[in-house]
N, C-alpha and C positions, 0 to 999 in steps of 0.2 A: 500203210496197210489198211485195207478195207474189207468189208464183208464179201467182196467179190474175189477174195484171195483164192487162187486156183489150185493151191496145193492139196486140196481135199478131193481130188478127182476120184480115187478109188479107196484111199485109206479112210475117208470119212467126209463129212460135210461140216463146214464152218458156219455157225449161225450165231446170232446175237441174242442172248437172253437178257431181257430188260427186267431187272428187279425193281419193282415199284412199291412205294408205300405212301398212302395218303396221310398227310400230317397237317392238321389244322387247315384243311381245305386245299393244300397244294400237294403235288405229287413229286417225289424225289426219285430219279431214275439213275441207274448206273449200268453201263454196258459190260457184259461178261461174255467172253468168247468161250465157246464149248465145241469140242470136236466129238462127234458121235460116229464111231465106226459103223458101217452099214450092217454088219453081222452081230451087233451088240445092242441090247436095249439101252435107251438113254437113262433109265432108272434101274440100274443094276445094283443090287444091294450086297454083292460080294465085296469082301475087302479089296481095296484098290491101291496099287502103288504107281508112282511115277519115277522115272529115272532120267536125270539130265546128264549128258556127257559134256563136260566143260572143256575150255581151252582149245577149242577147234580153231584151225586156221593157220597154224605154223608149219605143219608137216603134211604135205599133200597125200602121199601114199598111205601113211598111217591113218590119217583122218578119213580117207576114202574107205578104208577097211571098217572103220567104226560106223560109217553110214550104211553099211551092208547088214548091220544087226537087224534081226527080225523084230517086227512089232513097232508100236508107236513110241519109240524112244524120242526124247526131245534133245536137240543139240544146241549148245550155246557157243557162239562164235566171238572171238576176240577181235575188236575193231583194229584196222590198220595193220593186220598181220598179212604175210605174203600171199596166202591162199584163201583167206576168209571169204572174199566175195565169190570166187568161183565155186568154192565148196558149199557155200550157202545156196547158190543157184542149183547145184547138184542135189542138195538136200531137198530143196523145193520140188525138183522134178521127181524125187523119190517119195514125195508126200510126207516128209518128216516135218515136225513142228520145229520152228527156228526161234532162237532167242539171241539177244545181244548180251554178251558176257562183258559187263561194263567194268573196266579197271578202276579201282579206288585205292587210295593210300592206306597201307597197312601200318600196324604198330611197329613192325620190325623194319630193318633196312632193305628188305626185299624190294625190287623194282617191279611195280605192277605192269609196266610196259607202255607202249604208245597209247595215247588217248586217255590217260589216267586223270581222274578227278582228284584234286588234292586240297588239303586244308588251307593252304596259303592263297587259294584263288579268291578273287572277288566274285560277287554274284554274277557280274557280266561275263567274266572269264569262264566261270563255271558253265553258264548256259551256252556260251560260244563253243566250248569243248564238247559239251553234250550234243549239240546240234551236229558237229562234225562226226561224232561217234554214231549218231543215229543214221547219218548218210552213208556210213561205211559198210553196213550190213543190210542186204536186201531181204525182204519178206519176213522180218522178225515180228513177233506178236507179244513177246515178253522180254523182260530184262532181269538179270541177276548180277550181283556184285562179284567181281574178281578181286580176291584179297579184300581190302576194305575194312580190316579190323579196327583201324583208327577212325576212318571217315564215317562209318555207320554208327559210331557212338555220338556224333555231333548233330544236335537237332537242327541247327541253322542250315548246314549243308544238305542234310537229308530232306529238309523242307523245300529247299531249292529244287532238289530232284523230284520230289512228289508234286510240286507245283507244275513242273514241266510235263510230267507223266499225266497229270489230271487234265491237261489240255488235249490229250489224245485219248479218246474214249475206247480205243481198240487195243490197249496194252495192259498186261498184267505185270506184277512185280514178284520176284522170288528173293527172299532174304536168304543168302547162302549161309548166314549165321556163322561167320568167321570169328565173331566175338560174342561172348555171353552177355555183353553189355550193349549189344546192338539195339537201336531204337527204330530201325528201318521198318519193321513190320508194323509197329505201333503207329508210325506216321503214315504208312500206306493206308491203314484202317481209317485214321482220322481224315485223310483226304479222299476216302471212298474209292480207293484203287483196288481192284481184285488182286489178292495176294495169297502167298503161302510161304512157309518157312521150311528150310531143309531139316530133315530128321536124322539122316545117316550119311556119313561119308563112306563110300565103298572101298577106297583104295589109298588111304594114307600109307598103308603098308601094301606093297604090290605082290606079296605072296598070294598065290591063287587060293590057298585054303583060308587065308584071312579075308579075302574078298568074298568067298562063299559064306563065311561066317557073318559078315556084315549084310550080305543079301538076305540071309535068314533073319537077322535082326530087323531088317526093313519089313519083311513079311509079318513078323510077330507084331511089330508096331501097327501095321495096317489091320491086323486081326483085332487088336486091342482098341484102336481108335477109329477104325473105318477106312482111313487113308493114311499113307505115309509117303514121303518123298526122299529120294536119295540123289546124291551127286557123285559122279565118277569122272574118269578122264579117259582119253583114247589110248591108254597104255595097252600094249599087246596082251598083258596078263588079264586086264579087266575085260577086254573084248573077248578073249578066249573063254573066260568064265561065263560071261553073259550069253555068248553064243550057245554054250552048253546048257545053261540053266533056264533061260527065258522060255524055251518050249515046254518046260515042266510046270509052269505057273498054273495053267488051266487045271491040271490034275490036282494041284494043291488048293484049288478053290479061290485063286487070287486073280484079279484082273489087272492088266497093265494098261495105263491110260496116259495120253499126252498130258502135259502139265496143265494146259488150259482146262481140260475136262476134270482133272483132279481138283482144281480150284472150284469149278462149277459144283462138283459134288459137295465140297465143304461149305460153299455158300448156301446151298439148299437147306442145310441143317444148322447154320450158324446164327444163334441168337445175338451174339455180339455184333456181327455184321449188320443184322437187321436193326440193332440199336443205333449203329452209326448212321444207317440210312434214314432213321427217323428224326435225326437232328435238323 
């Protein structure tokens, strides 16, 4: 993935923001990708939300319907699933932001699926599997964990991940926050990787009224904190609610952003990030 990424044809333009800080005579820089829709100022101080639709790639027709949602929704594709590559290409043509939804070992006995990173892996096995997962999804510019309530608690394995991400200056990381004990965001910060953490799950309960409730929770968090990030899934109920509610955001004084620009917004005002850059 490079700055020549063409998915920004009409939905926006991808550019690299170099955050720089002079420290003791040297300059530390980190690349942060930001998408600026052409009809929207780059420095818009309205509350902003981001929405990731996870678990893309298994069901072609269902996932195609999700890709038709209006606005800059971000889509996270599971590697090595039957339709992930073709659907990611379609998302790219539709100018949608694409993420790799990286399977990781959970606390429970649930199976995270093909391509999973697990606690029993050696560092070499971990990197080999990660390389295969990277190759499975085209056009992705960010990563978030699928499951991973166990793995995201382990500093050694999370450091292996962040070391590999730090070699690619065009990627951001989202902590799906499947465990309150996750250290993934902390290590992303320490490795100077642009990142954000999930605030709200939209559809643990697929009842449409419950999904609407969590969408309003997301908006309330954005009004309180400036930004907020939700994760949902391509369930018919979720897609129906979002199709109905997203066009109402402007009237509520809320901006929907791709995840990359939500991170950009946070980094602009983050003293903790600037502190990490100064090290």
